[in-house]
C-alpha positions in Angstrom: 15.8 9.0 -54.7 11.9 9.6 -53.4 11.2 10.0 -49.6 8.8 7.3 -48.5 6.2 7.3 -45.6 7.4 5.1 -42.7 3.8 3.2 -42.9 5.4 1.3 -45.8 7.9 -0.1 -43.3 6.0 -1.2 -40.8 4.2 -4.0 -42.5 0.8 -2.6 -41.3 -1.7 -1.1 -43.8 -3.1 2.3 -42.0 -7.2 1.4 -41.3 -9.3 4.0 -40.4 -11.2 1.7 -37.8 -8.3 1.4 -36.1 -8.1 2.1 -31.9 -5.8 4.6 -32.3 -8.0 6.9 -34.7 -11.2 5.8 -33.4 -11.2 9.3 -31.1 -11.5 7.1 -27.6 -9.1 8.9 -25.2 -10.2 7.0 -22.3 -7.5 3.8 -21.1 -8.9 0.3 -20.8 -9.1 -0.4 -17.1 -7.1 -3.4 -17.9 -4.2 -1.3 -18.1 -4.4 -0.3 -14.7 -1.3 -1.5 -12.7 -3.2 -3.2 -9.0 -3.1 -0.8 -6.2 -0.2 -1.8 -3.4 -1.2 0.7 -1.3 -3.9 3.3 -0.2 -3.7 6.9 1.2 -6.5 8.5 3.2 -5.7 11.7 4.9 -9.0 11.4 7.2 -8.2 7.8 8.0 -9.5 4.3 7.4 -10.1 1.3 9.1 -7.6 -1.7 8.9 -9.4 -4.7 7.6 -7.6 -7.0 10.1 -7.5 -5.2 13.1 -10.0 -2.0 12.6 -7.4 0.6 13.9 -7.9 3.9 11.7 -4.6 4.5 9.7 -3.9 6.9 6.6 -2.2 4.6 5.0 -3.0 0.8 4.1 -1.2 -2.0 2.1 -2.3 -4.4 0.0 -2.1 -7.8 1.7 -3.8 -11.2 1.4 -6.7 -9.9 -0.9 -7.2 -6.5 1.7 -5.8 -3.4 2.6 -4.2 -3.4 6.1 -2.1 -0.9 8.2 1.7 -1.5 8.9 1.6 -3.2 11.9 -0.8 -6.1 10.6 1.4 -6.1 7.0 3.0 -9.0 6.4 6.4 -7.7 5.5 
């Protein structure tokens, strides 16, 4: 019995123009999950009340402080 390559079993043929072999190492932006929180060590304004806070959460299309967030 001879050894066989795994590529013989996956049903796909190797292609030199395949994305995995193209040399591109940058991830596609669509692969990133949407941000649910933001941290700003110097503080950033809440989009609802304007208070400067270090942590803001995503709520209704903007980033708001814990007091303005609908939990």
